[in-house]
C-alpha positions as CSV (number, residue, x, y, z in Angstrom):
1,M,111.3,93.0,100.2
2,L,113.4,95.8,98.4
3,P,115.7,97.7,99.9
4,A,114.2,101.4,100.0
5,E,116.4,102.8,97.6
6,L,115.1,100.2,95.1
7,Q,111.8,100.4,95.7
8,S,111.9,104.2,95.6
9,L,112.9,104.0,91.9
10,L,110.2,101.6,91.4
11,N,107.7,104.5,92.9
12,Q,109.4,107.1,90.8
13,I,108.8,105.3,87.7
14,D,105.2,104.6,88.6
15,A,104.7,108.6,89.1
16,C,106.2,109.2,85.7
17,E,103.9,106.6,84.4
18,V,100.6,108.7,86.1
19,E,102.4,112.1,84.9
20,A,102.5,110.8,81.4
21,E,98.9,109.4,81.6
22,H,97.4,112.9,82.8
23,L,99.4,114.7,80.4
24,I,97.8,113.3,77.2
25,E,94.2,112.4,78.6
26,D,92.9,115.5,77.3
27,L,94.7,115.5,74.0
28,D,93.6,114.2,70.7
29,D,95.9,112.8,68.0
30,E,96.7,116.3,66.4
31,A,97.3,117.8,69.9
32,V,99.7,115.4,71.0
33,N,101.3,115.7,67.8
34,W,101.8,119.5,67.8
35,V,105.2,121.2,67.2
36,P,106.2,124.3,68.6
37,P,106.6,127.3,66.1
38,S,110.0,127.6,67.5
39,G,110.8,123.8,66.7
40,G,111.5,120.8,68.9
41,W,109.5,118.0,70.1
42,S,106.0,117.4,70.4
43,V,104.6,116.0,73.3
44,A,104.1,112.7,71.4
45,Q,108.0,112.5,70.4
46,C,108.8,113.2,74.1
47,L,106.9,110.0,75.0
48,S,108.4,108.1,71.9
49,H,111.8,109.3,73.0
50,L,111.5,108.0,76.4
51,S,110.0,104.4,75.0
52,L,112.8,104.4,72.4
53,V,115.9,105.3,75.0
54,N,114.2,103.3,77.7
55,D,114.8,100.1,75.5
56,F,118.3,101.4,74.1
57,Y,119.6,102.4,77.0
58,L,118.8,99.3,79.0
59,R,120.3,96.7,76.5
60,G,122.7,94.2,78.1
61,W,122.3,95.2,81.5
62,P,119.7,92.4,82.7
63,E,122.4,89.7,81.4
64,A,125.0,91.6,83.6
65,V,123.0,91.6,86.5
66,A,122.1,87.7,86.2
67,D,125.8,87.2,85.7
68,A,126.6,89.0,88.8
69,A,124.1,87.1,90.9
70,R,125.7,83.6,89.5
71,N,129.1,84.6,90.3
72,G,128.2,85.9,94.0
73,G,128.4,89.5,93.0
74,G,126.2,90.6,96.1
75,P,124.6,91.8,97.9
76,F,123.1,95.2,97.4
77,K,125.1,97.9,99.1
78,G,123.1,101.0,98.2
79,L,123.3,103.1,95.1
80,R,126.5,104.9,95.0
81,P,127.5,106.1,91.9
82,T,130.5,107.8,91.1
83,S,130.9,111.9,91.1
84,M,130.8,111.7,87.2
85,G,127.6,109.2,87.5
86,R,126.1,111.5,89.9
87,S,126.6,114.7,87.7
88,F,125.2,112.8,84.8
89,V,121.9,111.9,86.6
90,W,121.5,115.4,87.8
91,M,121.8,116.9,84.5
92,M,119.2,115.0,83.2
93,E,116.6,116.0,86.1
94,P,114.5,119.1,84.9
95,P,114.8,121.6,83.9
96,Y,117.4,120.9,81.4
97,R,120.8,122.2,81.8
98,M,122.0,120.9,78.9
99,K,120.5,120.3,75.3
100,G,121.8,117.3,73.5
101,K,121.0,115.3,70.2
102,A,119.3,112.2,70.8
103,V,121.1,108.8,69.4
104,K,119.4,108.1,66.3
105,A,118.1,104.7,67.8
106,A,116.2,107.3,70.0
107,T,114.6,109.6,67.7
108,P,110.9,109.6,67.4
109,G,109.5,109.8,64.1
110,P,107.7,112.9,63.1
111,R,104.3,112.0,64.0
112,V,103.5,109.1,66.7
113,A,99.7,107.6,67.0
114,R,98.3,108.6,70.4
115,E,96.7,105.4,70.8
116,T,100.0,103.7,71.3
117,L,101.7,106.2,73.3
118,L,100.7,105.4,76.8
119,D,101.2,101.2,76.2
120,A,104.8,101.9,74.6
121,Y,105.7,104.2,77.3
122,T,104.8,101.8,80.4
123,R,106.1,98.6,78.4
124,S,109.6,100.7,78.0
125,H,109.5,100.3,81.8
126,D,109.0,96.6,82.1
127,V,112.6,96.1,81.8
128,Y,113.7,98.3,84.0
129,R,111.4,97.3,86.6
130,Q,112.9,94.0,86.5
131,L,116.3,95.2,86.8
132,V,115.7,97.0,89.9
133,R,114.4,93.9,91.4
134,A,117.0,91.8,90.4
135,S,119.5,94.7,91.7
136,A,118.5,93.7,95.3
137,A,120.6,90.4,94.9
138,V,123.5,92.2,93.7
139,D,126.2,95.1,94.3
140,V,125.1,97.6,91.8
141,N,128.2,99.8,92.0
142,R,130.3,96.7,91.0
143,I,128.7,96.1,87.7
144,V,129.9,98.5,85.2
145,Q,129.4,98.6,81.3
146,P,130.4,100.9,78.5
147,N,127.5,103.4,78.1
148,A,125.1,102.8,75.6
149,I,125.4,106.4,74.2
150,A,129.0,107.3,75.1
151,T,130.6,103.6,74.3
152,R,134.2,104.7,75.7
153,V,132.5,105.7,79.0
154,K,132.2,102.9,81.5
155,I,129.1,103.4,83.8
156,R,128.0,101.8,87.1
157,L,124.5,100.1,87.1
158,S,123.8,102.4,90.0
159,T,124.1,105.4,87.7
160,V,121.9,103.4,85.2
161,L,119.3,102.9,87.8
162,L,119.4,106.4,89.0
163,I,119.4,108.0,85.2
164,I,116.1,106.5,83.9
165,P,113.5,108.1,85.9
166,A,115.5,111.5,86.0
167,H,115.5,110.7,81.9
168,D,111.7,110.5,82.1
169,R,111.2,113.6,84.5
170,R,113.1,115.5,81.8
171,H,111.0,114.8,79.0
172,L,107.9,114.7,80.9
173,W,108.9,118.2,81.9
174,Q,109.4,119.3,78.6
175,A,106.2,117.6,77.1
176,A,104.1,119.4,79.9
177,N,106.2,122.9,78.7
178,V,105.0,122.1,75.2
179,K,101.4,121.2,76.1
180,A,101.3,124.5,77.7
181,L,102.6,126.6,74.9
182,R,99.8,124.8,73.0
183,R,97.2,126.0,75.2
184,G,98.4,129.4,75.1
185,L,98.1,130.0,71.3
């Protein structure tokens, strides 16, 4: 059985996937790719960005956890990000407090086929789910790597585990706002 904090992360990802499904269930390809007149991303681009960034952001972490487990890097002692890590997670939660430009590897194309969106989004959580489960055997506060986006900044695994669902909620919120804006026109 997973520690409650880790099970909560899996539950949050499950909830994000349900929200994404509800978000696009009544949208056709044109509606899901509609971009607001003021600019920004479409619903499809928001979901595509999450798929891309989840894959990009988690690179190297499964290997780091496996190494820690082999070298006696356990047990799990809770999620304790640094104060900088907590701030970063907080900034990811909706509504966004700061806008930033997505890294090239996580920038969606101008148009994304609706029929591929949900599958790609849910598949982007496969590595995350495995990582959360594997984290039950290690101290996630002692496993540190360079941040995938700001490589000069070292980040704890505990922070990464908290960032993914927060970042997903941020862009699902953004996509819901785009959908509502389109409906209001």
